Backbone atoms as SQL, in Angstrom:
CREATE TABLE atoms (id INTEGER PRIMARY KEY, chain TEXT, resi INTEGER, resn TEXT, atom TEXT, x REAL, y REAL, z REAL);
INSERT INTO atoms VALUES
  (1, 'A', 1, 'MET', 'N', -19.763, -15.879, -12.376),
  (2, 'A', 1, 'MET', 'CA', -20.830, -14.851, -12.215),
  (3, 'A', 1, 'MET', 'C', -19.106, -14.505, -11.861),
  (4, 'A', 2, 'LYS', 'N', -19.330, -12.675, -12.793),
  (5, 'A', 2, 'LYS', 'CA', -18.337, -12.108, -12.574),
  (6, 'A', 2, 'LYS', 'C', -18.439, -10.959, -11.698),
  (7, 'A', 3, 'ILE', 'N', -17.226, -10.565, -11.328),
  (8, 'A', 3, 'ILE', 'CA', -17.580, -9.523, -10.235),
  (9, 'A', 3, 'ILE', 'C', -16.375, -8.256, -10.764),
  (10, 'A', 4, 'ALA', 'N', -17.489, -6.927, -10.417),
  (11, 'A', 4, 'ALA', 'CA', -15.791, -6.021, -10.881),
  (12, 'A', 4, 'ALA', 'C', -15.453, -5.056, -9.016),
  (13, 'A', 5, 'ILE', 'N', -14.267, -5.376, -9.180),
  (14, 'A', 5, 'ILE', 'CA', -13.521, -5.071, -8.032),
  (15, 'A', 5, 'ILE', 'C', -12.925, -3.205, -8.418),
  (16, 'A', 6, 'ARG', 'N', -13.010, -2.691, -7.661),
  (17, 'A', 6, 'ARG', 'CA', -12.542, -1.117, -7.944),
  (18, 'A', 6, 'ARG', 'C', -11.478, -1.023, -7.152),
  (19, 'A', 7, 'GLY', 'N', -10.126, -0.862, -8.037),
  (20, 'A', 7, 'GLY', 'CA', -8.682, -0.462, -7.164),
  (21, 'A', 7, 'GLY', 'C', -8.538, 0.520, -7.234),
  (22, 'A', 8, 'PHE', 'N', -7.449, 1.238, -6.856),
  (23, 'A', 8, 'PHE', 'CA', -7.121, 2.691, -6.602),
  (24, 'A', 8, 'PHE', 'C', -7.198, 3.416, -8.137),
  (25, 'A', 9, 'LYS', 'N', -7.312, 3.086, -9.235),
  (26, 'A', 9, 'LYS', 'CA', -6.922, 3.634, -10.335),
  (27, 'A', 9, 'LYS', 'C', -7.659, 3.362, -11.032),
  (28, 'A', 10, 'ASP', 'N', -8.706, 2.188, -10.938),
  (29, 'A', 10, 'ASP', 'CA', -9.210, 0.887, -11.778),
  (30, 'A', 10, 'ASP', 'C', -10.094, 0.241, -11.733),
  (31, 'A', 11, 'VAL', 'N', -10.975, -0.384, -12.556),
  (32, 'A', 11, 'VAL', 'CA', -12.070, -1.006, -12.022),
  (33, 'A', 11, 'VAL', 'C', -10.971, -2.335, -12.347),
  (34, 'A', 12, 'THR', 'N', -10.855, -3.826, -11.913),
  (35, 'A', 12, 'THR', 'CA', -10.532, -5.353, -12.281),
  (36, 'A', 12, 'THR', 'C', -12.194, -5.866, -12.456),
  (37, 'A', 13, 'ILE', 'N', -12.286, -6.620, -13.937),
  (38, 'A', 13, 'ILE', 'CA', -13.685, -7.774, -13.392),
  (39, 'A', 13, 'ILE', 'C', -13.084, -8.909, -13.656),
  (40, 'A', 14, 'ILE', 'N', -13.487, -9.563, -13.080),
  (41, 'A', 14, 'ILE', 'CA', -12.835, -11.161, -12.657),
  (42, 'A', 14, 'ILE', 'C', -13.883, -12.246, -12.832),
  (43, 'A', 15, 'GLU', 'N', -13.956, -13.344, -12.662),
  (44, 'A', 15, 'GLU', 'CA', -14.866, -14.803, -12.663),
  (45, 'A', 15, 'GLU', 'C', -14.469, -14.577, -11.222),
  (46, 'A', 16, 'GLN', 'N', -16.034, -15.040, -10.472),
  (47, 'A', 16, 'GLN', 'CA', -15.479, -15.259, -9.027),
  (48, 'A', 16, 'GLN', 'C', -14.730, -16.683, -8.479),
  (49, 'A', 17, 'GLU', 'N', -15.390, -17.964, -9.577),
  (50, 'A', 17, 'GLU', 'CA', -13.944, -18.784, -9.980),
  (51, 'A', 17, 'GLU', 'C', -12.757, -18.260, -9.764),
  (52, 'A', 18, 'ASP', 'N', -12.091, -17.657, -10.338),
  (53, 'A', 18, 'ASP', 'CA', -11.096, -17.542, -10.339),
  (54, 'A', 18, 'ASP', 'C', -10.030, -16.689, -9.215),
  (55, 'A', 19, 'ILE', 'N', -11.214, -16.092, -8.236),
  (56, 'A', 19, 'ILE', 'CA', -10.545, -15.804, -6.754),
  (57, 'A', 19, 'ILE', 'C', -10.170, -17.121, -6.103),
  (58, 'A', 20, 'LEU', 'N', -8.829, -17.194, -5.976),
  (59, 'A', 20, 'LEU', 'CA', -8.375, -18.386, -4.708),
  (60, 'A', 20, 'LEU', 'C', -8.640, -18.124, -2.907),
  (61, 'A', 21, 'TYR', 'N', -8.203, -17.152, -2.903),
  (62, 'A', 21, 'TYR', 'CA', -8.485, -16.581, -1.983),
  (63, 'A', 21, 'TYR', 'C', -8.479, -14.827, -1.553),
  (64, 'A', 22, 'CYS', 'N', -9.277, -14.406, -0.607),
  (65, 'A', 22, 'CYS', 'CA', -8.905, -13.301, -0.265),
  (66, 'A', 22, 'CYS', 'C', -8.419, -12.732, 1.289),
  (67, 'A', 23, 'LYS', 'N', -7.604, -11.665, 1.690),
  (68, 'A', 23, 'LYS', 'CA', -7.213, -11.533, 2.765),
  (69, 'A', 23, 'LYS', 'C', -7.503, -10.302, 3.016),
  (70, 'A', 24, 'ALA', 'N', -7.585, -9.686, 4.778),
  (71, 'A', 24, 'ALA', 'CA', -7.816, -8.534, 4.463),
  (72, 'A', 24, 'ALA', 'C', -6.649, -8.040, 5.463),
  (73, 'A', 25, 'ASP', 'N', -6.871, -6.674, 4.702),
  (74, 'A', 25, 'ASP', 'CA', -4.905, -6.011, 4.920),
  (75, 'A', 25, 'ASP', 'C', -5.419, -4.491, 6.088),
  (76, 'A', 26, 'GLY', 'N', -5.585, -4.459, 6.658),
  (77, 'A', 26, 'GLY', 'CA', -6.167, -3.437, 7.756),
  (78, 'A', 26, 'GLY', 'C', -7.985, -3.282, 7.286),
  (79, 'A', 27, 'ARG', 'N', -7.582, -1.903, 6.592),
  (80, 'A', 27, 'ARG', 'CA', -9.168, -1.212, 6.267),
  (81, 'A', 27, 'ARG', 'C', -8.923, -1.831, 4.279),
  (82, 'A', 28, 'TYR', 'N', -8.033, -2.671, 3.980),
  (83, 'A', 28, 'TYR', 'CA', -7.835, -2.998, 2.813),
  (84, 'A', 28, 'TYR', 'C', -8.217, -3.944, 2.623),
  (85, 'A', 29, 'THR', 'N', -8.820, -4.505, 1.340),
  (86, 'A', 29, 'THR', 'CA', -8.432, -6.419, 1.107),
  (87, 'A', 29, 'THR', 'C', -7.776, -6.565, 0.098),
  (88, 'A', 30, 'GLN', 'N', -7.568, -7.780, 0.324),
  (89, 'A', 30, 'GLN', 'CA', -6.590, -8.192, -1.021),
  (90, 'A', 30, 'GLN', 'C', -7.213, -9.726, -1.666),
  (91, 'A', 31, 'ILE', 'N', -7.676, -9.348, -3.120),
  (92, 'A', 31, 'ILE', 'CA', -7.623, -10.634, -3.750),
  (93, 'A', 31, 'ILE', 'C', -7.097, -11.372, -4.598),
  (94, 'A', 32, 'PHE', 'N', -6.454, -12.785, -3.968),
  (95, 'A', 32, 'PHE', 'CA', -5.686, -13.252, -4.760),
  (96, 'A', 32, 'PHE', 'C', -6.537, -14.298, -6.104),
  (97, 'A', 33, 'THR', 'N', -5.981, -13.840, -7.209),
  (98, 'A', 33, 'THR', 'CA', -6.308, -15.164, -7.954),
  (99, 'A', 33, 'THR', 'C', -5.877, -15.833, -8.586),
  (100, 'A', 34, 'GLU', 'N', -6.021, -16.944, -9.637),
  (101, 'A', 34, 'GLU', 'CA', -5.455, -17.796, -9.974),
  (102, 'A', 34, 'GLU', 'C', -4.004, -17.852, -11.376),
  (103, 'A', 35, 'LYS', 'N', -4.485, -16.904, -11.267),
  (104, 'A', 35, 'LYS', 'CA', -3.227, -16.191, -12.669),
  (105, 'A', 35, 'LYS', 'C', -2.330, -15.270, -12.015),
  (106, 'A', 36, 'ASP', 'N', -1.775, -15.548, -10.513),
  (107, 'A', 36, 'ASP', 'CA', -0.968, -15.182, -9.831),
  (108, 'A', 36, 'ASP', 'C', -1.277, -13.979, -9.664),
  (109, 'A', 37, 'LYS', 'N', -2.194, -13.226, -9.923),
  (110, 'A', 37, 'LYS', 'CA', -2.502, -12.091, -9.837),
  (111, 'A', 37, 'LYS', 'C', -3.233, -11.506, -8.221),
  (112, 'A', 38, 'SER', 'N', -2.817, -10.332, -7.509),
  (113, 'A', 38, 'SER', 'CA', -3.473, -9.920, -6.969),
  (114, 'A', 38, 'SER', 'C', -4.202, -8.317, -6.751),
  (115, 'A', 39, 'ILE', 'N', -4.964, -8.316, -6.793),
  (116, 'A', 39, 'ILE', 'CA', -5.541, -7.013, -6.420),
  (117, 'A', 39, 'ILE', 'C', -5.935, -6.260, -5.327),
  (118, 'A', 40, 'LEU', 'N', -5.657, -5.286, -5.320),
  (119, 'A', 40, 'LEU', 'CA', -5.719, -4.357, -3.427),
  (120, 'A', 40, 'LEU', 'C', -7.321, -3.597, -3.568),
  (121, 'A', 41, 'THR', 'N', -8.180, -3.574, -2.794),
  (122, 'A', 41, 'THR', 'CA', -9.448, -2.559, -3.088),
  (123, 'A', 41, 'THR', 'C', -9.288, -2.246, -1.693),
  (124, 'A', 42, 'SER', 'N', -9.629, -1.247, -1.547),
  (125, 'A', 42, 'SER', 'CA', -10.328, -0.266, -0.544),
  (126, 'A', 42, 'SER', 'C', -11.568, -0.689, 0.097),
  (127, 'A', 43, 'ARG', 'N', -12.210, -2.129, -0.067),
  (128, 'A', 43, 'ARG', 'CA', -13.376, -2.667, 0.199),
  (129, 'A', 43, 'ARG', 'C', -12.634, -3.728, 1.675),
  (130, 'A', 44, 'LEU', 'N', -13.420, -3.519, 3.004),
  (131, 'A', 44, 'LEU', 'CA', -13.490, -4.515, 3.657),
  (132, 'A', 44, 'LEU', 'C', -13.685, -6.060, 3.418),
  (133, 'A', 45, 'LEU', 'N', -13.233, -6.419, 3.877),
  (134, 'A', 45, 'LEU', 'CA', -13.126, -8.223, 3.766),
  (135, 'A', 45, 'LEU', 'C', -14.785, -8.468, 3.723),
  (136, 'A', 46, 'LYS', 'N', -15.001, -7.883, 4.875),
  (137, 'A', 46, 'LYS', 'CA', -17.094, -8.165, 5.348),
  (138, 'A', 46, 'LYS', 'C', -17.529, -7.908, 3.846),
  (139, 'A', 47, 'GLU', 'N', -17.240, -6.545, 3.182),
  (140, 'A', 47, 'GLU', 'CA', -17.748, -6.166, 2.214),
  (141, 'A', 47, 'GLU', 'C', -18.235, -7.121, 0.978),
  (142, 'A', 48, 'ILE', 'N', -16.780, -7.754, 1.011),
  (143, 'A', 48, 'ILE', 'CA', -16.636, -8.520, -0.625),
  (144, 'A', 48, 'ILE', 'C', -17.132, -10.283, 0.201),
  (145, 'A', 49, 'GLU', 'N', -16.891, -10.183, 0.554),
  (146, 'A', 49, 'GLU', 'CA', -17.503, -11.532, 1.495),
  (147, 'A', 49, 'GLU', 'C', -18.942, -11.544, 1.316),
  (148, 'A', 50, 'SER', 'N', -19.730, -10.088, 1.110),
  (149, 'A', 50, 'SER', 'CA', -21.377, -10.434, 1.261),
  (150, 'A', 50, 'SER', 'C', -21.920, -10.057, -0.509),
  (151, 'A', 51, 'VAL', 'N', -20.688, -9.762, -1.020),
  (152, 'A', 51, 'VAL', 'CA', -21.054, -10.098, -2.361),
  (153, 'A', 51, 'VAL', 'C', -20.897, -11.362, -3.517),
  (154, 'A', 52, 'LEU', 'N', -19.590, -12.325, -3.322),
  (155, 'A', 52, 'LEU', 'CA', -18.940, -13.345, -3.624),
  (156, 'A', 52, 'LEU', 'C', -20.720, -14.033, -2.922),
  (157, 'A', 53, 'SER', 'N', -20.205, -15.347, -4.139),
  (158, 'A', 53, 'SER', 'CA', -21.475, -16.782, -3.623),
  (159, 'A', 53, 'SER', 'C', -21.491, -17.573, -2.267),
  (160, 'A', 54, 'LYS', 'N', -22.198, -17.321, -1.187),
  (161, 'A', 54, 'LYS', 'CA', -22.276, -17.838, -0.379),
  (162, 'A', 54, 'LYS', 'C', -22.369, -19.815, -0.327),
  (163, 'A', 55, 'GLN', 'N', -22.568, -20.128, -1.445),
  (164, 'A', 55, 'GLN', 'CA', -21.745, -21.202, -1.887),
  (165, 'A', 55, 'GLN', 'C', -20.213, -22.424, -2.519),
  (166, 'A', 56, 'TYR', 'N', -19.683, -20.954, -2.673),
  (167, 'A', 56, 'TYR', 'CA', -18.796, -21.146, -2.896),
  (168, 'A', 56, 'TYR', 'C', -17.356, -20.364, -2.153),
  (169, 'A', 57, 'PHE', 'N', -17.986, -19.888, -1.421),
  (170, 'A', 57, 'PHE', 'CA', -16.950, -19.365, -0.737),
  (171, 'A', 57, 'PHE', 'C', -16.983, -19.542, 0.971),
  (172, 'A', 58, 'CYS', 'N', -16.370, -19.363, 1.199),
  (173, 'A', 58, 'CYS', 'CA', -16.614, -20.342, 3.081),
  (174, 'A', 58, 'CYS', 'C', -15.616, -19.036, 3.987),
  (175, 'A', 59, 'ARG', 'N', -15.914, -18.122, 5.267),
  (176, 'A', 59, 'ARG', 'CA', -14.327, -17.297, 5.830),
  (177, 'A', 59, 'ARG', 'C', -14.548, -18.359, 7.256),
  (178, 'A', 60, 'ILE', 'N', -12.879, -18.308, 6.909),
  (179, 'A', 60, 'ILE', 'CA', -12.500, -19.644, 7.852),
  (180, 'A', 60, 'ILE', 'C', -11.399, -18.699, 9.357),
  (181, 'A', 61, 'HIS', 'N', -11.038, -17.220, 8.832),
  (182, 'A', 61, 'HIS', 'CA', -10.628, -16.997, 9.651),
  (183, 'A', 61, 'HIS', 'C', -11.485, -15.477, 9.843),
  (184, 'A', 62, 'HIS', 'N', -10.635, -14.484, 10.468),
  (185, 'A', 62, 'HIS', 'CA', -10.718, -13.526, 10.676),
  (186, 'A', 62, 'HIS', 'C', -10.333, -12.261, 9.775),
  (187, 'A', 63, 'SER', 'N', -9.461, -12.681, 8.646),
  (188, 'A', 63, 'SER', 'CA', -8.155, -12.674, 7.626),
  (189, 'A', 63, 'SER', 'C', -8.662, -13.023, 6.641),
  (190, 'A', 64, 'TYR', 'N', -9.550, -14.324, 5.984),
  (191, 'A', 64, 'TYR', 'CA', -9.106, -14.597, 5.710),
  (192, 'A', 64, 'TYR', 'C', -10.244, -15.550, 4.529),
  (193, 'A', 65, 'LEU', 'N', -11.284, -15.587, 3.593),
  (194, 'A', 65, 'LEU', 'CA', -11.976, -15.943, 3.185),
  (195, 'A', 65, 'LEU', 'C', -11.454, -16.895, 1.809),
  (196, 'A', 66, 'ILE', 'N', -11.856, -17.820, 2.023),
  (197, 'A', 66, 'ILE', 'CA', -11.493, -18.705, 0.789),
  (198, 'A', 66, 'ILE', 'C', -12.131, -19.325, -0.679),
  (199, 'A', 67, 'ASN', 'N', -11.849, -20.275, -0.955),
  (200, 'A', 67, 'ASN', 'CA', -12.262, -20.250, -2.496),
  (201, 'A', 67, 'ASN', 'C', -12.805, -22.349, -2.214),
  (202, 'A', 68, 'LEU', 'N', -13.966, -22.704, -2.005),
  (203, 'A', 68, 'LEU', 'CA', -14.279, -23.827, -1.751),
  (204, 'A', 68, 'LEU', 'C', -13.070, -24.482, -3.026),
  (205, 'A', 69, 'ASN', 'N', -13.354, -24.265, -4.019),
  (206, 'A', 69, 'ASN', 'CA', -13.277, -24.781, -5.514),
  (207, 'A', 69, 'ASN', 'C', -11.624, -25.136, -5.474),
  (208, 'A', 70, 'HIS', 'N', -11.266, -24.966, -4.649),
  (209, 'A', 70, 'HIS', 'CA', -9.425, -24.816, -4.775),
  (210, 'A', 70, 'HIS', 'C', -8.687, -25.093, -3.843),
  (211, 'A', 71, 'ILE', 'N', -9.694, -26.397, -2.991),
  (212, 'A', 71, 'ILE', 'CA', -8.851, -26.878, -1.912),
  (213, 'A', 71, 'ILE', 'C', -8.115, -27.957, -1.832),
  (214, 'A', 72, 'THR', 'N', -7.061, -28.096, -1.126),
  (215, 'A', 72, 'THR', 'CA', -6.263, -29.474, -2.297),
  (216, 'A', 72, 'THR', 'C', -6.112, -30.173, -0.966),
  (217, 'A', 73, 'GLY', 'N', -5.974, -29.636, 0.161),
  (218, 'A', 73, 'GLY', 'CA', -5.911, -30.367, 1.681),
  (219, 'A', 73, 'GLY', 'C', -5.927, -29.688, 2.801),
  (220, 'A', 74, 'ILE', 'N', -6.252, -30.299, 4.060),
  (221, 'A', 74, 'ILE', 'CA', -5.954, -29.886, 5.248),
  (222, 'A', 74, 'ILE', 'C', -5.154, -30.482, 6.076),
  (223, 'A', 75, 'ARG', 'N', -4.710, -29.353, 6.666),
  (224, 'A', 75, 'ARG', 'CA', -3.023, -30.077, 7.316),
  (225, 'A', 75, 'ARG', 'C', -4.060, -29.543, 8.949),
  (226, 'A', 76, 'ASN', 'N', -3.265, -31.223, 9.994),
  (227, 'A', 76, 'ASN', 'CA', -4.022, -30.862, 11.399),
  (228, 'A', 76, 'ASN', 'C', -5.046, -29.826, 12.037),
  (229, 'A', 77, 'GLN', 'N', -6.328, -29.896, 11.197),
  (230, 'A', 77, 'GLN', 'CA', -7.275, -28.943, 11.223),
  (231, 'A', 77, 'GLN', 'C', -6.594, -27.381, 11.602),
  (232, 'A', 78, 'LYS', 'N', -5.733, -26.988, 11.162),
  (233, 'A', 78, 'LYS', 'CA', -5.422, -26.048, 12.115),
  (234, 'A', 78, 'LYS', 'C', -4.662, -25.014, 10.213),
  (235, 'A', 79, 'LYS', 'N', -4.254, -25.378, 8.891),
  (236, 'A', 79, 'LYS', 'CA', -4.370, -24.532, 8.147),
  (237, 'A', 79, 'LYS', 'C', -5.057, -25.722, 6.766),
  (238, 'A', 80, 'LEU', 'N', -5.042, -24.496, 5.733),
  (239, 'A', 80, 'LEU', 'CA', -6.079, -25.074, 4.382),
  (240, 'A', 80, 'LEU', 'C', -5.188, -24.973, 3.423),
  (241, 'A', 81, 'ILE', 'N', -5.275, -25.978, 2.242),
  (242, 'A', 81, 'ILE', 'CA', -4.154, -25.877, 1.525),
  (243, 'A', 81, 'ILE', 'C', -4.711, -25.593, 0.249),
  (244, 'A', 82, 'LEU', 'N', -4.114, -24.331, -0.302),
  (245, 'A', 82, 'LEU', 'CA', -5.012, -24.536, -1.884),
  (246, 'A', 82, 'LEU', 'C', -4.042, -24.658, -2.204),
  (247, 'A', 83, 'LYS', 'N', -5.024, -24.657, -3.593),
  (248, 'A', 83, 'LYS', 'CA', -3.574, -24.774, -5.242),
  (249, 'A', 83, 'LYS', 'C', -2.322, -24.075, -5.159),
  (250, 'A', 84, 'ASP', 'N', -1.286, -24.459, -5.077),
  (251, 'A', 84, 'ASP', 'CA', 0.218, -24.077, -5.715),
  (252, 'A', 84, 'ASP', 'C', 0.867, -24.351, -3.904),
  (253, 'A', 85, 'ASN', 'N', 0.381, -25.027, -3.313),
  (254, 'A', 85, 'ASN', 'CA', 0.574, -24.775, -1.890),
  (255, 'A', 85, 'ASN', 'C', 0.605, -23.773, -0.863),
  (256, 'A', 86, 'ILE', 'N', -0.827, -23.138, -1.310),
  (257, 'A', 86, 'ILE', 'CA', -1.085, -21.622, -0.234),
  (258, 'A', 86, 'ILE', 'C', -1.996, -22.507, 1.291),
  (259, 'A', 87, 'GLU', 'N', -1.041, -21.606, 2.133),
  (260, 'A', 87, 'GLU', 'CA', -1.363, -22.490, 3.123),
  (261, 'A', 87, 'GLU', 'C', -2.374, -21.144, 4.121),
  (262, 'A', 88, 'ILE', 'N', -3.008, -21.219, 4.809),
  (263, 'A', 88, 'ILE', 'CA', -4.550, -19.809, 4.982),
  (264, 'A', 88, 'ILE', 'C', -5.074, -20.877, 6.530),
  (265, 'A', 89, 'PRO', 'N', -4.510, -19.892, 7.791),
  (266, 'A', 89, 'PRO', 'CA', -4.627, -21.144, 8.831),
  (267, 'A', 89, 'PRO', 'C', -6.315, -20.135, 8.936),
  (268, 'A', 90, 'ILE', 'N', -6.936, -21.900, 9.925),
  (269, 'A', 90, 'ILE', 'CA', -8.184, -21.623, 9.883),
  (270, 'A', 90, 'ILE', 'C', -8.346, -21.173, 11.750),
  (271, 'A', 91, 'ALA', 'N', -9.661, -20.856, 11.735),
  (272, 'A', 91, 'ALA', 'CA', -9.624, -19.755, 13.746),
  (273, 'A', 91, 'ALA', 'C', -10.199, -21.300, 13.898),
  (274, 'A', 92, 'LYS', 'N', -9.715, -21.489, 15.482),
  (275, 'A', 92, 'LYS', 'CA', -10.545, -22.548, 15.822),
  (276, 'A', 92, 'LYS', 'C', -12.251, -22.472, 16.130),
  (277, 'A', 93, 'ARG', 'N', -12.833, -21.539, 16.236),
  (278, 'A', 93, 'ARG', 'CA', -14.167, -21.168, 16.114),
  (279, 'A', 93, 'ARG', 'C', -14.656, -21.594, 15.283),
  (280, 'A', 94, 'ARG', 'N', -14.301, -21.318, 14.133),
  (281, 'A', 94, 'ARG', 'CA', -14.709, -21.412, 12.584),
  (282, 'A', 94, 'ARG', 'C', -14.421, -22.656, 11.864),
  (283, 'A', 95, 'ASN', 'N', -13.529, -23.648, 12.602),
  (284, 'A', 95, 'ASN', 'CA', -12.824, -25.247, 11.794),
  (285, 'A', 95, 'ASN', 'C', -14.796, -25.755, 11.537),
  (286, 'A', 96, 'LYS', 'N', -15.976, -25.375, 12.562),
  (287, 'A', 96, 'LYS', 'CA', -17.228, -26.510, 12.021),
  (288, 'A', 96, 'LYS', 'C', -17.392, -25.962, 10.988),
  (289, 'A', 97, 'PHE', 'N', -17.828, -24.925, 10.994),
  (290, 'A', 97, 'PHE', 'CA', -18.297, -24.152, 9.629),
  (291, 'A', 97, 'PHE', 'C', -17.757, -24.566, 8.646),
  (292, 'A', 98, 'LEU', 'N', -16.207, -24.230, 8.984),
  (293, 'A', 98, 'LEU', 'CA', -15.839, -24.664, 7.723),
  (294, 'A', 98, 'LEU', 'C', -15.975, -26.818, 7.160),
  (295, 'A', 99, 'PHE', 'N', -15.854, -27.711, 8.018),
  (296, 'A', 99, 'PHE', 'CA', -16.061, -28.388, 7.668),
  (297, 'A', 99, 'PHE', 'C', -17.352, -28.748, 7.124),
  (298, 'A', 100, 'SER', 'N', -18.440, -28.184, 7.868),
  (299, 'A', 100, 'SER', 'CA', -19.867, -28.005, 7.409),
  (300, 'A', 100, 'SER', 'C', -19.545, -27.438, 5.722),
  (301, 'A', 101, 'SER', 'N', -19.147, -26.600, 5.587),
  (302, 'A', 101, 'SER', 'CA', -19.089, -25.540, 4.051),
  (303, 'A', 101, 'SER', 'C', -18.560, -26.795, 2.431),
  (304, 'A', 102, 'ILE', 'N', -17.895, -27.811, 3.330),
  (305, 'A', 102, 'ILE', 'CA', -17.135, -28.754, 2.652),
  (306, 'A', 102, 'ILE', 'C', -18.026, -29.826, 2.234),
  (307, 'A', 103, 'ALA', 'N', -18.538, -29.985, 3.410),
  (308, 'A', 103, 'ALA', 'CA', -19.922, -31.186, 2.890),
  (309, 'A', 103, 'ALA', 'C', -20.937, -31.445, 2.563),
  (310, 'A', 104, 'ASN', 'N', -21.590, -29.675, 2.169),
  (311, 'A', 104, 'ASN', 'CA', -22.475, -28.969, 1.604),
  (312, 'A', 104, 'ASN', 'C', -22.061, -28.671, 0.119),
  (313, 'A', 105, 'PHE', 'N', -20.648, -28.595, 0.391),
  (314, 'A', 105, 'PHE', 'CA', -20.370, -28.407, -1.263),
  (315, 'A', 105, 'PHE', 'C', -20.007, -30.173, -1.833),
  (316, 'A', 106, 'ASN', 'N', -19.918, -30.942, -1.155),
  (317, 'A', 106, 'ASN', 'CA', -20.116, -32.052, -2.156),
  (318, 'A', 106, 'ASN', 'C', -19.052, -32.998, -1.617),
  (319, 'A', 107, 'ILE', 'N', -18.101, -32.322, -1.132),
  (320, 'A', 107, 'ILE', 'CA', -16.888, -33.265, -0.787),
  (321, 'A', 107, 'ILE', 'C', -17.048, -33.828, 0.086),
  (322, 'A', 108, 'ASP', 'N', -16.728, -35.461, -0.251),
  (323, 'A', 108, 'ASP', 'CA', -16.959, -36.785, 0.938),
  (324, 'A', 108, 'ASP', 'C', -15.808, -36.944, 1.657),
  (325, 'A', 109, 'PHE', 'N', -15.824, -36.527, 2.816),
  (326, 'A', 109, 'PHE', 'CA', -14.527, -37.407, 3.536),
  (327, 'A', 109, 'PHE', 'C', -14.912, -39.027, 3.825),
  (328, 'A', 110, 'VAL', 'N', -13.622, -40.017, 3.704),
  (329, 'A', 110, 'VAL', 'CA', -13.518, -40.998, 3.556),
  (330, 'A', 110, 'VAL', 'C', -12.629, -41.802, 5.226);
């Protein structure tokens, strides 16, 4: 499913699957994609979260929304590792939510 992201001078249309994570940056949100590209939008992270698929995206921190498709690991239950060794902090109060989202995403813990 595609999403249209309004930047400051243009609109970028991307596949939701290509989004690695989104990061709140004050009243702006940076959206990072697989293709080493980031898009800055004047939308709040909460607004971005509301339009992305809840099946694939999980808010793991006040400032971060991640795509479950791109998780490669978790360190000490404090840092989430995405493709290209990108480390995202996990808020303590969102830890259980993250693990239940991963389980619902059909990733089994062994």
